[in-house]
Backbone as CSV, one residue per row, in Angstrom:
resi,resn,N_x,N_y,N_z,CA_x,CA_y,CA_z,C_x,C_y,C_z
1,MET,0.871,-1.203,-0.026,-0.010,-0.006,0.080,0.887,1.218,0.014
2,GLN,0.584,2.127,-0.859,1.375,3.418,-0.965,1.108,4.299,0.080
3,GLU,2.190,4.941,0.722,2.006,5.866,1.716,1.494,7.191,1.250
4,ASP,0.649,7.891,2.084,0.304,9.217,1.690,1.276,10.281,2.232
5,LEU,2.446,10.350,1.714,3.455,11.348,2.103,3.660,12.375,0.943
6,LEU,4.194,13.577,1.469,4.389,14.622,0.436,5.558,14.201,-0.628
7,ILE,6.469,13.353,-0.129,7.526,12.812,-0.942,7.702,11.424,-0.667
8,PRO,8.382,10.581,-1.566,8.656,9.238,-1.070,9.388,9.105,0.235
9,ARG,9.122,8.072,0.938,9.801,7.857,2.293,11.360,7.749,2.079
10,ALA,11.637,7.105,0.831,13.046,6.996,0.546,13.875,8.283,0.456
11,ASP,13.114,9.364,0.029,13.717,10.688,-0.118,14.004,11.324,1.253
12,TYR,13.001,11.023,2.171,13.327,11.521,3.557,14.341,10.797,4.166
13,LEU,14.503,9.477,3.979,15.449,8.614,4.566,16.889,8.992,4.069
14,SER,16.970,9.258,2.778,18.286,9.471,2.169,18.861,10.752,2.636
15,ALA,17.990,11.759,3.035,18.508,12.981,3.564,18.823,13.041,5.010
16,GLY,18.368,11.797,5.687,18.727,11.673,7.084,17.835,12.546,8.052
17,VAL,16.601,12.879,7.661,15.768,13.655,8.476,15.429,12.904,9.716
18,HIS,15.371,11.504,9.689,14.928,10.695,10.655,16.010,10.402,11.706
19,ILE,17.212,10.758,11.537,18.351,10.467,12.360,18.290,11.335,13.716
20,GLY,17.959,10.864,14.891,17.912,11.527,16.041,19.247,11.490,16.829
21,MET,19.109,11.594,18.177,20.374,11.578,19.042,20.162,10.471,20.070
22,ARG,21.172,10.203,20.758,21.079,9.335,21.986,20.393,10.073,23.107
23,GLN,20.584,11.433,23.191,19.998,12.197,24.223,18.543,12.440,23.795
24,ARG,17.638,12.191,24.743,16.189,12.409,24.418,15.482,13.202,25.631
25,THR,14.621,14.117,25.304,13.896,14.707,26.316,12.538,14.165,26.279
26,GLU,11.724,14.332,27.344,10.391,13.776,27.516,9.464,14.490,26.444
27,ASP,9.838,15.743,26.190,8.938,16.517,25.203,8.961,15.781,23.890
28,MET,10.092,15.197,23.534,10.150,14.741,22.085,9.872,13.232,22.024
29,ARG,9.490,12.640,23.056,9.234,11.135,23.029,8.120,10.698,22.153
30,GLU,7.073,11.532,22.037,5.984,11.256,21.149,6.333,11.235,19.594
31,PHE,7.529,11.873,19.316,7.884,11.938,17.915,9.026,10.798,17.599
32,ILE,9.312,9.927,18.547,10.385,8.951,18.323,9.694,7.734,17.825
33,PHE,10.173,7.218,16.713,9.602,5.985,16.140,10.154,4.800,16.815
34,LYS,11.400,4.788,16.947,12.027,3.697,17.703,13.500,4.102,18.193
35,ILE,14.059,3.282,19.035,15.448,3.516,19.490,16.231,2.330,19.004
36,ARG,17.263,2.506,18.331,18.180,1.566,17.785,18.974,0.839,18.964
37,SER,19.582,-0.317,18.531,20.304,-1.023,19.492,21.438,-0.301,19.939
38,ASP,22.066,0.606,19.096,23.178,1.398,19.706,22.735,2.621,20.411
39,GLY,21.449,2.771,20.643,20.975,3.951,21.492,20.515,5.076,20.724
40,MET,20.697,5.159,19.327,20.371,6.314,18.526,18.842,6.224,18.355
41,SER,18.304,7.401,18.479,16.784,7.560,18.333,16.496,7.722,16.835
42,VAL,15.331,7.246,16.431,14.870,7.356,15.036,13.501,8.088,15.064
43,LEU,13.512,9.266,14.440,12.195,10.044,14.412,11.227,9.411,13.446
44,ASP,9.888,9.843,13.742,8.793,9.417,13.008,8.512,10.103,11.797
45,ILE,8.861,9.632,10.595,8.603,10.381,9.290,7.243,10.770,9.058
46,LYS,6.298,9.946,9.395,4.896,10.153,9.171,4.542,11.395,9.937
47,LYS,4.920,11.525,11.199,4.582,12.684,12.060,5.208,13.880,11.422
48,LEU,6.484,13.804,10.994,7.103,14.983,10.374,6.334,15.464,9.220
49,ASP,5.993,14.510,8.285,5.271,14.805,7.074,3.938,15.643,7.370
50,GLU,3.194,15.051,8.464,1.929,15.610,8.814,2.112,17.094,9.219
51,ARG,3.240,17.316,9.931,3.458,18.572,10.553,4.016,19.658,9.583
52,ILE,4.701,19.225,8.519,5.156,20.026,7.422,3.856,20.561,6.739
53,ARG,2.832,19.702,6.610,1.528,20.169,6.003,0.947,21.248,6.790
54,ILE,0.812,21.056,8.101,0.174,22.025,9.006,1.092,23.292,8.973
55,ALA,2.327,23.150,9.117,3.261,24.373,9.150,3.081,25.227,7.988
56,SER,3.158,24.571,6.803,3.028,25.376,5.483,1.694,26.157,5.398
57,LYS,0.645,25.573,5.843,-0.676,26.286,5.747,-0.700,27.425,6.728
58,PHE,-0.076,27.230,7.931,-0.062,28.233,8.914,0.905,29.379,8.467
59,LEU,2.024,28.983,7.912,2.971,30.117,7.413,2.358,30.868,6.314
60,ALA,1.536,30.209,5.422,0.891,30.943,4.352,-0.149,31.900,4.695
61,SER,-0.618,31.727,6.029,-1.652,32.601,6.453,-1.065,33.796,7.181
62,LYS,0.237,33.938,7.286,0.843,34.989,8.026,1.626,35.966,7.189
63,ASN,1.689,37.221,7.645,2.379,38.178,6.927,3.745,38.274,7.598
64,ASN,4.793,38.749,6.995,6.100,38.940,7.681,6.597,37.759,8.317
65,ILE,6.890,36.664,7.493,7.374,35.515,8.071,8.917,35.780,8.506
66,LEU,9.425,35.371,9.624,10.829,35.535,9.938,11.410,34.158,10.241
67,VAL,12.478,33.812,9.609,13.218,32.547,9.756,14.535,32.827,10.368
68,VAL,14.907,32.095,11.464,16.035,32.402,12.222,16.995,31.176,12.208
69,SER,18.304,31.357,11.872,19.279,30.306,12.063,20.625,30.863,12.468
70,ARG,20.980,30.573,13.753,22.210,31.192,14.271,23.399,30.248,13.642
71,ARG,23.076,28.906,13.539,24.189,28.036,13.037,24.304,28.217,11.562
72,GLY,25.507,28.201,11.116,25.811,28.357,9.695,25.228,27.221,8.874
73,VAL,25.066,26.059,9.390,24.590,24.895,8.563,23.266,25.129,8.006
74,GLY,22.442,25.933,8.701,21.089,26.236,8.161,20.834,27.584,7.556
75,GLY,22.006,28.315,7.348,21.855,29.638,6.831,21.367,29.786,5.412
76,LYS,21.839,28.991,4.644,21.565,28.994,3.151,19.980,28.583,2.929
77,ALA,19.628,27.536,3.636,18.261,27.064,3.613,17.281,28.144,4.111
78,ALA,17.571,28.807,5.239,16.764,29.905,5.778,16.693,31.096,4.741
79,GLU,17.767,31.427,4.101,17.751,32.499,3.055,16.908,32.227,1.856
80,LYS,17.063,31.009,1.369,16.327,30.574,0.189,14.917,30.612,0.501
81,PHE,14.506,29.970,1.637,13.090,29.931,1.994,12.452,31.339,2.095
82,ALA,13.165,32.239,2.766,12.629,33.615,2.970,12.552,34.325,1.596
83,GLU,13.505,34.132,0.735,13.441,34.733,-0.605,12.320,34.268,-1.406
84,LEU,11.951,33.049,-1.381,10.952,32.368,-2.242,9.447,32.644,-1.687
85,VAL,9.364,32.513,-0.285,8.019,32.711,0.207,7.706,34.257,0.535
86,GLY,8.730,35.070,0.458,8.506,36.502,0.612,8.515,36.836,2.125
87,GLY,9.595,36.185,2.806,9.814,36.536,4.251,11.181,37.127,4.529
88,ARG,11.638,37.080,5.636,12.908,37.703,6.027,13.729,36.517,6.784
89,ALA,14.978,36.508,6.588,15.905,35.581,7.236,16.900,36.317,8.066
90,ILE,17.148,35.931,9.302,18.255,36.338,10.069,19.148,35.239,10.341
91,THR,20.357,35.188,9.785,21.340,34.123,10.067,22.541,34.682,10.768
92,GLY,23.157,33.854,11.544,24.298,34.285,12.403,23.613,34.760,13.755
93,ARG,24.287,35.797,14.338,23.846,36.269,15.569,22.563,37.053,15.459
94,PHE,21.606,36.671,16.496,20.414,37.307,16.570,20.547,38.351,17.754
95,TYR,20.496,39.692,17.375,20.675,40.725,18.202,19.569,40.876,19.207
96,PRO,19.785,40.971,20.511,18.684,41.279,21.481,17.958,42.509,21.184
97,GLY,16.613,42.446,21.205,15.890,43.661,21.009,15.258,43.640,19.522
98,THR,15.655,42.614,18.720,15.194,42.642,17.401,13.658,42.600,17.275
99,LEU,13.105,41.877,18.159,11.650,41.795,18.179,10.881,42.585,19.304
100,THR,11.734,43.103,20.157,11.100,43.802,21.366,11.424,45.307,21.553
101,ASN,12.422,45.751,20.875,12.918,47.147,21.025,12.708,47.961,19.740
102,PRO,11.665,48.753,19.788,11.468,49.590,18.544,12.452,50.527,18.232
103,ALA,13.327,50.961,19.245,14.399,51.875,19.071,15.562,51.294,18.297
104,TYR,15.630,49.911,18.300,16.745,49.165,17.625,16.611,49.330,16.094
105,GLU,17.648,49.687,15.376,17.466,49.917,13.967,17.124,48.607,13.138
106,GLY,17.370,47.394,13.702,16.915,46.194,13.143,15.675,45.701,13.609
107,PHE,14.878,46.510,14.286,13.690,46.017,14.744,12.696,45.513,13.709
108,PHE,12.029,44.354,14.044,11.130,43.800,13.015,10.007,43.126,13.821
109,GLN,8.819,43.297,13.198,7.612,42.703,13.810,6.977,41.622,12.954
110,PRO,7.396,40.419,13.088,6.905,39.339,12.163,5.521,38.818,12.668
111,GLY,4.909,38.137,11.693,3.626,37.441,12.161,3.892,36.044,12.744
112,VAL,5.001,35.470,12.389,5.472,34.162,12.759,6.907,34.065,12.857
113,VAL,7.480,33.241,13.719,8.921,32.988,13.749,9.155,31.551,13.610
114,LEU,9.996,31.310,12.636,10.471,29.823,12.383,11.929,29.745,12.614
115,VAL,12.276,28.890,13.591,13.674,28.789,14.023,14.212,27.374,13.716
116,MET,15.533,27.373,13.378,16.167,26.148,13.039,16.449,25.224,14.213
117,ASP,16.705,25.743,15.371,16.913,24.939,16.679,16.493,25.887,17.850
118,PRO,15.495,25.511,18.615,14.959,26.447,19.650,16.088,26.467,20.818
119,LEU,17.077,25.654,20.893,18.095,25.857,21.942,19.109,26.867,21.495
120,VAL,19.630,26.623,20.255,20.601,27.568,19.714,19.924,28.892,19.503
121,ASP,18.721,28.968,19.014,18.045,30.254,18.717,17.046,30.691,19.829
122,ALA,17.519,30.456,21.067,16.802,30.722,22.198,16.294,32.211,22.350
123,GLN,17.209,33.047,21.887,16.897,34.494,22.070,15.702,34.979,21.273
124,ALA,15.737,34.333,20.019,14.597,34.642,19.104,13.279,34.004,19.715
125,VAL,13.355,32.892,20.249,12.133,32.233,20.824,11.694,33.041,22.017
126,THR,12.586,33.499,22.910,12.144,34.280,24.144,11.515,35.544,23.656
127,GLU,12.096,36.213,22.682,11.494,37.541,22.279,10.208,37.385,21.602
128,ALA,10.018,36.299,20.859,8.699,36.048,20.149,7.695,35.720,21.263
129,VAL,7.972,34.856,22.192,7.072,34.658,23.244,6.655,35.914,24.024
130,ASP,7.599,36.791,24.355,7.191,37.987,24.974,6.394,38.900,24.208
131,GLU,6.427,38.829,22.876,5.554,39.604,21.928,4.335,38.819,21.443
132,ARG,4.152,37.614,21.938,3.028,36.794,21.653,2.963,36.529,20.166
133,ILE,4.157,36.217,19.597,4.313,35.802,18.258,4.476,34.290,18.103
134,PRO,3.660,33.646,17.248,3.789,32.250,17.226,5.141,31.721,16.811
135,VAL,5.573,30.606,17.220,6.925,30.075,17.057,6.808,28.615,16.440
136,ILE,7.403,28.404,15.359,7.528,27.010,14.768,9.065,26.591,14.830
137,ALA,9.327,25.422,15.191,10.708,25.025,15.329,11.081,23.706,14.871
138,LEU,12.207,23.610,14.063,12.764,22.277,13.884,13.418,21.735,15.159
139,CYS,12.939,20.509,15.526,13.374,20.019,16.887,13.989,18.598,16.662
140,ASP,15.077,18.288,17.335,15.648,17.030,17.380,15.262,16.429,18.650
141,THR,15.750,15.212,18.932,15.283,14.443,20.062,15.795,15.097,21.380
142,PHE,16.703,15.941,21.365,17.402,16.659,22.616,16.704,17.846,22.996
143,ASN,15.836,18.375,22.006,15.176,19.678,22.359,14.101,19.567,23.343
144,GLU,13.755,20.726,23.962,12.632,20.908,24.831,11.651,21.710,23.973
145,THR,10.397,21.496,24.171,9.310,22.157,23.244,8.552,23.267,23.974
146,ARG,8.966,23.561,25.168,8.317,24.600,25.927,8.319,25.885,25.222
147,ASN,7.258,26.623,25.034,7.012,27.975,24.417,7.002,27.806,22.821
148,LEU,6.911,26.557,22.365,6.779,26.413,21.011,5.363,26.157,20.586
149,ASP,4.833,26.702,19.435,3.527,26.522,18.994,3.386,25.342,18.112
150,LEU,4.442,25.069,17.300,4.500,23.873,16.450,5.879,23.232,16.298
151,VAL,5.945,22.020,16.591,7.228,21.293,16.420,7.354,20.587,15.106
152,LEU,8.475,20.724,14.380,8.764,19.916,13.297,9.793,18.806,13.641
153,PRO,9.446,17.659,13.959,10.455,16.616,14.488,11.401,16.237,13.457
154,THR,12.604,16.649,13.489,13.563,16.335,12.427,14.968,16.407,12.871
155,ASN,15.952,15.890,12.198,17.335,16.164,12.436,17.572,17.563,11.949
156,ASN,17.888,18.313,13.036,18.200,19.796,12.791,19.661,20.178,12.793
157,LYS,20.592,19.212,12.525,21.997,19.423,12.469,22.569,19.150,11.142
158,GLY,22.009,18.182,10.486,22.617,17.753,9.125,22.256,18.820,8.033
159,LYS,23.127,19.080,7.243,22.918,20.121,6.164,21.898,19.574,5.257
160,ARG,22.057,18.320,4.827,21.165,17.861,3.766,19.713,17.714,4.334
161,ALA,19.630,17.239,5.593,18.318,17.083,6.225,17.629,18.449,6.290
162,ILE,18.317,19.517,6.771,17.760,20.833,6.826,17.327,21.314,5.459
163,ALA,18.177,21.048,4.432,17.830,21.499,3.046,16.580,20.880,2.598
164,LEU,16.368,19.615,2.846,15.229,18.870,2.527,14.047,19.483,3.047
165,ILE,14.041,19.717,4.385,12.893,20.236,5.120,12.523,21.616,4.547
166,PHE,13.466,22.456,4.163,13.145,23.745,3.701,12.751,23.755,2.261
167,TRP,13.361,22.921,1.532,12.862,22.641,0.147,11.501,22.324,0.119
168,LEU,11.045,21.331,0.887,9.681,20.853,1.012,8.749,21.947,1.596
169,LEU,9.184,22.643,2.695,8.361,23.548,3.434,8.158,24.774,2.475
170,THR,9.032,25.161,1.659,8.907,26.222,0.688,7.913,25.851,-0.323
171,ARG,8.025,24.646,-0.869,7.058,24.214,-1.920,5.660,24.315,-1.433
172,GLU,5.452,23.672,-0.224,4.130,23.625,0.201,3.538,24.965,0.733
173,THR,4.324,25.865,1.219,4.045,27.129,1.582,3.564,27.943,0.390
174,MET,4.385,27.889,-0.717,4.201,28.620,-1.964,2.859,28.078,-2.656
175,LYS,2.661,26.875,-2.530,1.382,26.401,-3.070,0.152,26.859,-2.182
176,ALA,0.319,26.897,-0.912,-0.708,27.332,-0.016,-0.987,28.913,-0.187
177,LYS,0.125,29.677,-0.663,-0.118,31.136,-0.831,-0.414,31.341,-2.344
178,ASP,-0.644,30.270,-3.136,-0.978,30.442,-4.513,0.099,31.124,-5.281
179,LEU,1.275,30.940,-4.945,2.445,31.527,-5.671,2.824,30.569,-6.799
180,ILE,2.564,29.364,-6.570,2.761,28.255,-7.621,1.438,27.384,-7.605
181,LYS,1.293,26.612,-8.689,0.074,25.803,-8.821,0.331,24.328,-8.592
182,SER,1.662,23.889,-8.787,1.946,22.437,-8.840,3.269,22.227,-8.318
183,ASP,3.678,20.963,-8.023,5.015,20.515,-7.686,5.881,20.668,-9.028
184,GLY,5.301,20.444,-10.113,6.118,20.484,-11.369,6.536,21.843,-11.684
185,GLU,5.619,22.880,-11.399,5.995,24.278,-11.540,6.989,24.642,-10.618
186,TYR,7.040,24.210,-9.404,8.072,24.406,-8.403,9.393,23.915,-8.861
187,ALA,9.379,22.761,-9.285,10.709,22.064,-9.750,11.252,22.871,-10.883
188,SER,10.477,23.248,-11.850,10.936,24.037,-12.973,11.533,25.389,-12.536
189,MET,10.874,26.074,-11.592,11.293,27.297,-11.050,12.671,27.154,-10.420
190,ILE,12.835,26.113,-9.600,14.316,25.903,-8.953,15.269,25.570,-9.969
191,VAL,14.882,24.902,-11.012,15.905,24.531,-12.111,16.371,25.935,-12.798
192,GLU,15.542,26.781,-13.080,15.807,27.968,-13.739,16.661,28.952,-12.749
193,LYS,16.316,28.904,-11.475,17.049,29.657,-10.550,18.486,29.206,-10.436
194,VAL,18.631,27.821,-10.388,20.005,27.223,-10.359,20.769,27.603,-11.615
195,LYS,20.175,27.578,-12.727,20.951,27.839,-13.989,21.382,29.293,-14.048
196,THR,20.473,30.210,-13.525,20.785,31.623,-13.532,21.921,31.871,-12.502
197,GLU,21.907,31.296,-11.332,22.782,31.651,-10.323,24.246,30.791,-10.402
198,THR,24.203,29.862,-11.370,25.411,29.016,-11.495,25.762,29.034,-12.913
199,PRO,26.439,29.959,-13.423,26.810,30.050,-14.907,27.752,28.963,-15.282
200,GLY,28.571,28.447,-14.407,29.550,27.507,-14.712,28.973,26.054,-14.801
201,LEU,27.654,25.818,-14.595,27.071,24.532,-14.632,26.780,24.094,-16.076
202,LYS,27.198,22.815,-16.241,26.987,22.269,-17.657,25.589,22.210,-17.953
203,PRO,25.173,22.379,-19.162,23.734,22.389,-19.653,22.991,21.115,-19.394
204,ASP,23.721,20.041,-19.406,23.141,18.670,-19.153,23.221,18.196,-17.805
205,ALA,23.709,18.976,-16.869,23.912,18.633,-15.462,22.543,18.378,-14.803
206,VAL,22.557,17.279,-13.951,21.304,16.832,-13.237,21.243,17.830,-12.093
207,ILE,20.028,18.486,-12.121,19.786,19.521,-11.008,18.986,18.958,-9.954
208,ASP,19.436,18.947,-8.772,18.668,18.398,-7.556,18.142,19.665,-6.878
209,GLY,16.913,19.716,-6.732,16.229,20.879,-6.092,16.664,21.031,-4.646
210,VAL,16.818,19.965,-3.910,17.187,20.084,-2.524,18.555,20.644,-2.361
211,SER,19.509,20.421,-3.247,20.813,20.998,-3.182,20.856,22.461,-3.199
212,TYR,19.770,22.996,-3.917,19.708,24.503,-3.974,19.546,25.165,-2.715
213,PHE,18.947,24.465,-1.706,18.791,25.003,-0.379,20.032,24.668,0.538
214,GLU,20.966,23.864,0.032,22.306,23.776,0.656,23.267,24.913,0.258
215,GLY,22.976,25.540,-0.874,23.683,26.622,-1.279,24.075,26.431,-2.777
216,VAL,24.239,27.464,-3.582,24.605,27.447,-4.915,25.945,26.857,-5.076
217,GLU,26.864,27.082,-4.227,28.208,26.570,-4.289,28.143,25.019,-4.478
218,SER,27.239,24.434,-3.967,27.152,22.850,-4.129,27.105,22.560,-5.596
219,TYR,26.426,23.313,-6.287,26.338,23.157,-7.842,27.663,23.522,-8.491
220,GLU,28.258,24.598,-7.947,29.561,24.978,-8.503,30.614,23.902,-8.278
221,ASP,30.517,23.168,-7.094,31.447,22.212,-6.832,31.185,21.003,-7.812
222,LYS,29.840,20.677,-8.047,29.483,19.677,-9.018,30.099,19.944,-10.374
223,ALA,29.908,21.197,-10.778,30.313,21.638,-12.064,31.821,21.374,-12.285
224,GLN,32.620,21.870,-11.178,34.046,21.675,-11.210,34.425,20.167,-11.247
225,GLU,33.771,19.319,-10.507,33.938,17.921,-10.439,33.699,17.312,-11.746
226,GLU,32.625,17.800,-12.283,32.375,17.130,-13.758,33.429,17.515,-14.708
227,ARG,33.939,18.803,-14.657,34.953,19.076,-15.615,36.248,18.337,-15.248
228,LYS,36.579,18.155,-14.010,37.752,17.462,-13.620,37.710,16.061,-14.101
229,ASN,36.491,15.389,-13.887,36.344,13.960,-14.438,36.350,13.959,-15.878
230,GLU,35.932,14.888,-16.547,35.932,14.958,-17.965,37.398,15.002,-18.561
231,ARG,38.163,15.741,-17.787,39.719,15.782,-18.231,40.268,14.428,-17.959
232,LYS,39.965,13.734,-16.930,40.537,12.432,-16.610,40.144,11.337,-17.673
233,GLU,38.911,11.523,-18.105,38.368,10.581,-18.989,38.949,10.720,-20.447
234,LYS,39.529,11.934,-20.751,40.024,12.190,-22.169,41.284,11.350,-22.314
235,PRO,41.409,10.520,-23.396,42.706,9.706,-23.589,43.778,10.659,-23.830
236,LYS,44.904,10.239,-23.298,46.203,11.002,-23.516,46.755,10.637,-24.875
237,ARG,47.252,11.599,-25.537,47.898,11.420,-26.796,49.227,10.807,-26.659
238,LYS,49.533,9.684,-27.411,50.851,9.139,-27.194,51.846,9.896,-27.928
239,GLN,53.048,9.976,-27.231,54.170,10.687,-27.758,55.015,9.819,-28.621
240,THR,55.283,10.229,-29.833,56.134,9.377,-30.600,57.607,9.815,-30.594
241,ARG,58.424,8.964,-30.558,59.834,9.265,-30.607,60.444,9.583,-31.938
242,ARG,61.241,10.576,-31.880,61.863,10.891,-33.224,63.217,10.327,-33.314
């Protein structure tokens, strides 16, 4: 029987979104599918999929979406998401007063805050709660969910896992906002953006939409690798002695 998931389960698994930690909080136990013999937690992909659907509809209903990622591993994904859904991204340090101090030059009043990790991005969560702004967070098994309005149970440390979550969250939010009509339109749009932003990419290169959320440099690396392999495959001309 085919599962009713947004993408094939194999795609979720290959990105590692299900890989949790040995450390587990009571808050996250409901999202753990099983615990492996080595003590590592495995997150429930079905529950993640369900919550991505809920989150995308909620995000689409809000103006001034803010996505926050202090850790660099999620910075590119946050920026791409904000660009495509019409929000704002704050990557790196989150300055105190950003949501609470109107006198601060970077003051911003979002309708919802999406954080990469509620532990690392605690300042953003605290200020959002003080201002009664809803908070959505990517949470791994070690996270606490206090003060969060919606949890996305996922590996929030792996670059590929984060990229997949934001690629999918962007697609579903854009559909909910009527910015795109179909998954096919979204895929085509990402392909065109990759081609525009990566001039060194070969015309016949296979474009993986999730990698776009890891950063365009991943495609530049691919292009360089392809050219390198191409040079290796070219037969060397034999030198003839005179």
